[in-house]
BALOBA-1460 file (C-alpha; in Angstrom, 3 decimals):
// residues 240
<rec num="1" residu="m" x="188.271" y="84.630" z="95.261"/>
<rec num="2" residu="k" x="186.546" y="84.038" z="92.038"/>
<rec num="3" residu="f" x="182.900" y="85.075" z="91.609"/>
<rec num="4" residu="n" x="179.925" y="82.884" z="92.439"/>
<rec num="5" residu="r" x="177.547" y="81.860" z="89.605"/>
<rec num="6" residu="f" x="174.092" y="83.372" z="89.037"/>
<rec num="7" residu="l" x="170.679" y="82.474" z="87.376"/>
<rec num="8" residu="v" x="170.585" y="83.362" z="83.754"/>
<rec num="9" residu="l" x="168.480" y="86.740" z="82.777"/>
<rec num="10" residu="l" x="166.020" y="86.429" z="79.705"/>
<rec num="11" residu="a" x="164.830" y="89.547" z="77.975"/>
<rec num="12" residu="l" x="161.371" y="89.572" z="78.675"/>
<rec num="13" residu="p" x="159.671" y="93.221" z="80.280"/>
<rec num="14" residu="v" x="158.447" y="91.584" z="84.214"/>
<rec num="15" residu="a" x="157.322" y="93.715" z="87.294"/>
<rec num="16" residu="i" x="158.041" y="92.291" z="90.802"/>
<rec num="17" residu="s" x="155.957" y="93.529" z="93.775"/>
<rec num="18" residu="g" x="156.087" y="92.316" z="97.648"/>
<rec num="19" residu="c" x="157.000" y="93.821" z="100.642"/>
<rec num="20" residu="g" x="160.288" y="92.718" z="103.047"/>
<rec num="21" residu="g" x="160.556" y="89.663" z="105.000"/>
<rec num="22" residu="a" x="162.234" y="86.158" z="104.937"/>
<rec num="23" residu="g" x="161.278" y="82.475" z="105.207"/>
<rec num="24" residu="g" x="161.697" y="80.003" z="102.991"/>
<rec num="25" residu="g" x="164.320" y="78.309" z="100.530"/>
<rec num="26" residu="v" x="165.529" y="79.359" z="97.331"/>
<rec num="27" residu="s" x="164.148" y="77.665" z="94.286"/>
<rec num="28" residu="s" x="165.692" y="77.302" z="91.011"/>
<rec num="29" residu="g" x="163.714" y="75.772" z="89.133"/>
<rec num="30" residu="g" x="160.093" y="76.254" z="87.676"/>
<rec num="31" residu="s" x="158.764" y="77.846" z="84.413"/>
<rec num="32" residu="n" x="159.358" y="81.501" z="85.014"/>
<rec num="33" residu="p" x="161.555" y="82.986" z="81.891"/>
<rec num="34" residu="l" x="162.961" y="85.716" z="84.229"/>
<rec num="35" residu="a" x="165.989" y="83.919" z="86.203"/>
<rec num="36" residu="a" x="168.835" y="86.340" z="87.009"/>
<rec num="37" residu="t" x="170.831" y="88.570" z="89.426"/>
<rec num="38" residu="f" x="170.572" y="92.551" z="88.937"/>
<rec num="39" residu="r" x="172.384" y="94.239" z="90.721"/>
<rec num="40" residu="m" x="173.809" y="98.326" z="91.121"/>
<rec num="41" residu="d" x="176.394" y="99.959" z="92.837"/>
<rec num="42" residu="f" x="176.081" y="103.460" z="93.515"/>
<rec num="43" residu="t" x="176.873" y="106.039" z="96.423"/>
<rec num="44" residu="r" x="174.781" y="106.779" z="99.706"/>
<rec num="45" residu="e" x="175.009" y="110.141" z="101.191"/>
<rec num="46" residu="v" x="178.078" y="109.748" z="103.636"/>
<rec num="47" residu="t" x="178.143" y="105.827" z="102.734"/>
<rec num="48" residu="p" x="180.700" y="105.643" z="99.611"/>
<rec num="49" residu="n" x="179.798" y="102.191" z="98.819"/>
<rec num="50" residu="t" x="176.179" y="101.013" z="98.554"/>
<rec num="51" residu="s" x="174.971" y="97.678" z="96.713"/>
<rec num="52" residu="l" x="171.799" y="96.783" z="95.547"/>
<rec num="53" residu="v" x="171.159" y="93.499" z="94.633"/>
<rec num="54" residu="l" x="168.096" y="91.733" z="92.943"/>
<rec num="55" residu="f" x="167.028" y="87.701" z="92.769"/>
<rec num="56" residu="v" x="164.887" y="85.990" z="90.344"/>
<rec num="57" residu="d" x="164.482" y="82.639" z="90.247"/>
<rec num="58" residu="g" x="162.734" y="80.338" z="88.353"/>
<rec num="59" residu="a" x="159.794" y="80.248" z="89.868"/>
<rec num="60" residu="g" x="158.924" y="84.097" z="89.754"/>
<rec num="61" residu="n" x="160.245" y="84.843" z="93.466"/>
<rec num="62" residu="v" x="162.462" y="87.710" z="93.805"/>
<rec num="63" residu="g" x="164.781" y="88.781" z="96.947"/>
<rec num="64" residu="a" x="166.394" y="92.792" z="97.881"/>
<rec num="65" residu="q" x="169.322" y="93.347" z="99.959"/>
<rec num="66" residu="l" x="170.467" y="97.009" z="100.216"/>
<rec num="67" residu="n" x="174.274" y="96.297" z="101.951"/>
<rec num="68" residu="d" x="176.975" y="98.354" z="102.928"/>
<rec num="69" residu="a" x="180.535" y="96.853" z="102.546"/>
<rec num="70" residu="t" x="180.051" y="94.934" z="105.517"/>
<rec num="71" residu="e" x="176.158" y="93.990" z="105.972"/>
<rec num="72" residu="v" x="172.704" y="93.793" z="104.850"/>
<rec num="73" residu="e" x="171.088" y="96.585" z="105.878"/>
<rec num="74" residu="w" x="167.876" y="95.983" z="104.550"/>
<rec num="75" residu="a" x="166.155" y="93.029" z="102.532"/>
<rec num="76" residu="g" x="162.807" y="92.481" z="101.454"/>
<rec num="77" residu="k" x="161.135" y="89.970" z="98.743"/>
<rec num="78" residu="g" x="157.852" y="89.930" z="96.271"/>
<rec num="79" residu="k" x="157.128" y="88.369" z="93.213"/>
<rec num="80" residu="i" x="156.808" y="88.630" z="89.730"/>
<rec num="81" residu="v" x="153.494" y="90.307" z="88.773"/>
<rec num="82" residu="g" x="153.554" y="93.172" z="86.174"/>
<rec num="83" residu="q" x="156.158" y="94.667" z="84.455"/>
<rec num="84" residu="h" x="156.384" y="97.621" z="87.898"/>
<rec num="85" residu="i" x="158.494" y="96.598" z="90.184"/>
<rec num="86" residu="a" x="157.704" y="97.663" z="93.668"/>
<rec num="87" residu="i" x="159.575" y="96.203" z="97.092"/>
<rec num="88" residu="t" x="159.371" y="97.602" z="100.219"/>
<rec num="89" residu="l" x="162.981" y="96.657" z="101.906"/>
<rec num="90" residu="l" x="162.659" y="96.478" z="105.400"/>
<rec num="91" residu="p" x="165.684" y="97.509" z="107.447"/>
<rec num="92" residu="v" x="167.608" y="94.420" z="109.151"/>
<rec num="93" residu="g" x="171.072" y="95.762" z="109.901"/>
<rec num="94" residu="s" x="172.400" y="97.637" z="112.991"/>
<rec num="95" residu="g" x="172.750" y="100.683" z="111.260"/>
<rec num="96" residu="a" x="169.188" y="100.720" z="109.275"/>
<rec num="97" residu="s" x="166.273" y="102.691" z="109.808"/>
<rec num="98" residu="d" x="162.695" y="103.173" z="108.926"/>
<rec num="99" residu="d" x="161.825" y="101.029" z="105.797"/>
<rec num="100" residu="v" x="163.482" y="101.440" z="101.579"/>
<rec num="101" residu="f" x="161.176" y="101.609" z="99.191"/>
<rec num="102" residu="l" x="162.191" y="100.294" z="95.467"/>
<rec num="103" residu="s" x="159.830" y="101.087" z="92.210"/>
<rec num="104" residu="g" x="161.109" y="100.828" z="88.888"/>
<rec num="105" residu="n" x="160.473" y="99.003" z="85.267"/>
<rec num="106" residu="i" x="162.566" y="96.128" z="83.081"/>
<rec num="107" residu="l" x="164.090" y="97.680" z="79.998"/>
<rec num="108" residu="n" x="163.990" y="95.830" z="77.008"/>
<rec num="109" residu="g" x="168.097" y="94.871" z="76.467"/>
<rec num="110" residu="d" x="170.117" y="92.150" z="75.048"/>
<rec num="111" residu="p" x="170.361" y="91.606" z="78.441"/>
<rec num="112" residu="p" x="167.640" y="93.581" z="79.432"/>
<rec num="113" residu="t" x="168.544" y="96.160" z="82.692"/>
<rec num="114" residu="i" x="166.149" y="97.427" z="86.017"/>
<rec num="115" residu="s" x="165.777" y="101.400" z="85.933"/>
<rec num="116" residu="i" x="165.677" y="101.761" z="89.582"/>
<rec num="117" residu="t" x="164.087" y="104.273" z="92.024"/>
<rec num="118" residu="l" x="164.488" y="104.093" z="95.760"/>
<rec num="119" residu="s" x="163.181" y="106.297" z="98.632"/>
<rec num="120" residu="g" x="162.214" y="106.397" z="102.000"/>
<rec num="121" residu="a" x="164.984" y="106.004" z="104.310"/>
<rec num="122" residu="v" x="167.615" y="105.630" z="101.351"/>
<rec num="123" residu="s" x="167.142" y="108.056" z="98.287"/>
<rec num="124" residu="a" x="168.638" y="107.106" z="94.307"/>
<rec num="125" residu="s" x="168.148" y="106.177" z="90.936"/>
<rec num="126" residu="s" x="169.712" y="104.740" z="89.094"/>
<rec num="127" residu="t" x="170.046" y="101.390" z="86.630"/>
<rec num="128" residu="a" x="170.416" y="97.561" z="87.435"/>
<rec num="129" residu="t" x="172.463" y="95.331" z="85.498"/>
<rec num="130" residu="e" x="172.170" y="91.638" z="85.131"/>
<rec num="131" residu="t" x="175.200" y="89.257" z="86.161"/>
<rec num="132" residu="s" x="174.795" y="86.091" z="84.636"/>
<rec num="133" residu="g" x="175.628" y="82.905" z="85.143"/>
<rec num="134" residu="e" x="173.510" y="79.623" z="84.491"/>
<rec num="135" residu="g" x="170.834" y="77.450" z="86.666"/>
<rec num="136" residu="v" x="173.135" y="78.182" z="90.154"/>
<rec num="137" residu="t" x="171.512" y="79.553" z="93.080"/>
<rec num="138" residu="p" x="173.329" y="82.748" z="93.552"/>
<rec num="139" residu="f" x="174.596" y="81.635" z="97.251"/>
<rec num="140" residu="a" x="175.221" y="78.387" z="96.643"/>
<rec num="141" residu="g" x="179.129" y="77.332" z="97.279"/>
<rec num="142" residu="s" x="181.046" y="76.638" z="100.007"/>
<rec num="143" residu="y" x="182.312" y="79.138" z="103.189"/>
<rec num="144" residu="d" x="184.623" y="78.903" z="105.650"/>
<rec num="145" residu="g" x="183.614" y="81.089" z="109.279"/>
<rec num="146" residu="t" x="184.251" y="81.938" z="112.990"/>
<rec num="147" residu="f" x="182.372" y="82.896" z="115.507"/>
<rec num="148" residu="g" x="183.233" y="85.103" z="118.889"/>
<rec num="149" residu="g" x="182.010" y="85.862" z="122.134"/>
<rec num="150" residu="s" x="181.265" y="83.959" z="124.912"/>
<rec num="151" residu="e" x="183.507" y="81.614" z="123.135"/>
<rec num="152" residu="d" x="185.724" y="81.273" z="119.871"/>
<rec num="153" residu="g" x="185.080" y="78.915" z="117.083"/>
<rec num="154" residu="t" x="185.327" y="77.715" z="113.974"/>
<rec num="155" residu="f" x="182.622" y="76.146" z="110.780"/>
<rec num="156" residu="s" x="182.863" y="75.139" z="107.440"/>
<rec num="157" residu="l" x="179.691" y="75.720" z="105.052"/>
<rec num="158" residu="t" x="177.567" y="74.277" z="101.780"/>
<rec num="159" residu="v" x="175.195" y="76.320" z="100.188"/>
<rec num="160" residu="s" x="173.220" y="73.771" z="97.506"/>
<rec num="161" residu="e" x="171.654" y="75.439" z="94.877"/>
<rec num="162" residu="g" x="168.405" y="74.867" z="96.650"/>
<rec num="163" residu="g" x="169.470" y="76.789" z="99.550"/>
<rec num="164" residu="d" x="169.436" y="74.152" z="101.586"/>
<rec num="165" residu="v" x="173.100" y="74.207" z="104.536"/>
<rec num="166" residu="s" x="174.900" y="71.581" z="106.138"/>
<rec num="167" residu="g" x="178.404" y="71.607" z="107.508"/>
<rec num="168" residu="t" x="180.564" y="70.691" z="110.505"/>
<rec num="169" residu="l" x="181.904" y="73.393" z="113.318"/>
<rec num="170" residu="n" x="183.992" y="73.231" z="116.278"/>
<rec num="171" residu="s" x="183.235" y="74.519" z="119.905"/>
<rec num="172" residu="p" x="185.344" y="74.652" z="122.701"/>
<rec num="173" residu="s" x="182.549" y="73.564" z="125.101"/>
<rec num="174" residu="s" x="180.404" y="71.186" z="123.006"/>
<rec num="175" residu="g" x="182.938" y="69.560" z="120.738"/>
<rec num="176" residu="d" x="184.739" y="69.586" z="116.905"/>
<rec num="177" residu="n" x="183.205" y="68.031" z="113.965"/>
<rec num="178" residu="l" x="179.521" y="69.018" z="115.191"/>
<rec num="179" residu="t" x="176.975" y="68.531" z="111.940"/>
<rec num="180" residu="v" x="175.052" y="71.668" z="110.707"/>
<rec num="181" residu="l" x="172.328" y="72.247" z="109.108"/>
<rec num="182" residu="g" x="170.124" y="75.176" z="108.216"/>
<rec num="183" residu="s" x="168.570" y="77.141" z="105.416"/>
<rec num="184" residu="v" x="168.977" y="79.670" z="103.173"/>
<rec num="185" residu="d" x="166.216" y="82.246" z="101.842"/>
<rec num="186" residu="i" x="166.034" y="84.063" z="98.339"/>
<rec num="187" residu="t" x="166.914" y="87.484" z="100.279"/>
<rec num="188" residu="g" x="170.218" y="86.036" z="101.378"/>
<rec num="189" residu="k" x="169.143" y="85.244" z="105.067"/>
<rec num="190" residu="i" x="170.441" y="82.222" z="106.324"/>
<rec num="191" residu="t" x="169.812" y="80.239" z="109.647"/>
<rec num="192" residu="f" x="171.898" y="77.293" z="110.599"/>
<rec num="193" residu="k" x="172.059" y="75.315" z="113.843"/>
<rec num="194" residu="y" x="174.210" y="72.139" z="115.445"/>
<rec num="195" residu="f" x="172.134" y="70.142" z="118.433"/>
<rec num="196" residu="k" x="173.466" y="68.873" z="121.556"/>
<rec num="197" residu="q" x="171.333" y="66.994" z="123.989"/>
<rec num="198" residu="t" x="171.897" y="70.355" z="126.609"/>
<rec num="199" residu="g" x="169.720" y="71.932" z="123.544"/>
<rec num="200" residu="d" x="170.274" y="73.491" z="120.163"/>
<rec num="201" residu="a" x="172.854" y="76.273" z="118.902"/>
<rec num="202" residu="h" x="171.200" y="79.077" z="116.828"/>
<rec num="203" residu="y" x="173.054" y="81.099" z="113.949"/>
<rec num="204" residu="h" x="170.989" y="84.076" z="112.295"/>
<rec num="205" residu="g" x="172.262" y="86.237" z="109.613"/>
<rec num="206" residu="y" x="172.655" y="87.018" z="106.344"/>
<rec num="207" residu="l" x="175.000" y="86.264" z="103.150"/>
<rec num="208" residu="h" x="175.656" y="89.126" z="101.533"/>
<rec num="209" residu="l" x="177.290" y="90.717" z="98.372"/>
<rec num="210" residu="s" x="179.089" y="93.877" z="99.207"/>
<rec num="211" residu="p" x="180.040" y="96.580" z="96.847"/>
<rec num="212" residu="g" x="182.504" y="95.703" z="94.472"/>
<rec num="213" residu="s" x="182.827" y="92.316" z="96.198"/>
<rec num="214" residu="e" x="183.077" y="89.375" z="93.567"/>
<rec num="215" residu="s" x="181.680" y="86.887" z="96.189"/>
<rec num="216" residu="f" x="179.801" y="86.473" z="98.857"/>
<rec num="217" residu="d" x="180.332" y="87.039" z="102.726"/>
<rec num="218" residu="g" x="178.445" y="86.043" z="105.043"/>
<rec num="219" residu="k" x="177.774" y="87.960" z="109.240"/>
<rec num="220" residu="g" x="175.427" y="87.708" z="111.914"/>
<rec num="221" residu="t" x="174.400" y="86.187" z="115.648"/>
<rec num="222" residu="w" x="174.570" y="82.966" z="117.260"/>
<rec num="223" residu="s" x="173.536" y="81.696" z="120.706"/>
<rec num="224" residu="f" x="173.808" y="78.801" z="122.552"/>
<rec num="225" residu="g" x="171.708" y="78.804" z="125.692"/>
<rec num="226" residu="e" x="173.545" y="81.440" z="127.534"/>
<rec num="227" residu="m" x="176.181" y="81.492" z="125.221"/>
<rec num="228" residu="s" x="176.207" y="84.537" z="122.057"/>
<rec num="229" residu="g" x="177.863" y="85.901" z="120.176"/>
<rec num="230" residu="e" x="178.816" y="86.816" z="116.080"/>
<rec num="231" residu="w" x="179.868" y="84.904" z="113.281"/>
<rec num="232" residu="q" x="181.438" y="86.012" z="110.096"/>
<rec num="233" residu="a" x="182.228" y="83.943" z="106.879"/>
<rec num="234" residu="e" x="183.384" y="84.131" z="103.328"/>
<rec num="235" residu="q" x="182.612" y="82.257" z="100.528"/>
<rec num="236" residu="g" x="185.517" y="79.787" z="99.021"/>
<rec num="237" residu="p" x="186.353" y="79.584" z="95.129"/>
<rec num="238" residu="l" x="183.871" y="77.439" z="93.348"/>
<rec num="239" residu="t" x="184.330" y="73.943" z="92.500"/>
<rec num="240" residu="p" x="185.359" y="73.023" z="88.971"/>
């Protein structure tokens, strides 16, 4: 699959400060002169592949995710406030525990890079480089997914540049072509659901960029009444 489009980074020293957590949609508008995606792949202890991804939108909001090959393990968000970077990433993955503290500085260049130091549950020092693609939210695109557990089914999603989620889902118990609505925040946290008279089916998880990958994957859990399970999805090729 082709690599997803990203927001372009302009050369300007900035800083990011914030804490973990998620909520709200993705904003690609605004006047922030820094709007880009940064990535740092590195080896972590017994885990050979780890990827730190930073997303900066046009309003100066920042999302961070620290991923292994299968899921987001830590996530956090902040806002550009100066030249120093300080974000606390909270554990969100099945194998994660304790917090990860990110600090660093923007290094001038064409394009700029970010000197990163991680401490806490993960220790690493390296440089995050820009992945470019003008004016597009990193998660935007189409996704095909499956879910299992109490029942098995399929779904298709579209994530807009504003972080809105829409699509359809096929459920053995609830029917086919069910309308799905939801949202993705700047850390990649996604929530979506379909509606029935007997209640709503809720899907939660993350869209993530795994180490070495050139497209996003999704993974999470779902629940509907007494039924529950897990879901996964892959991003499709971009529409020309």
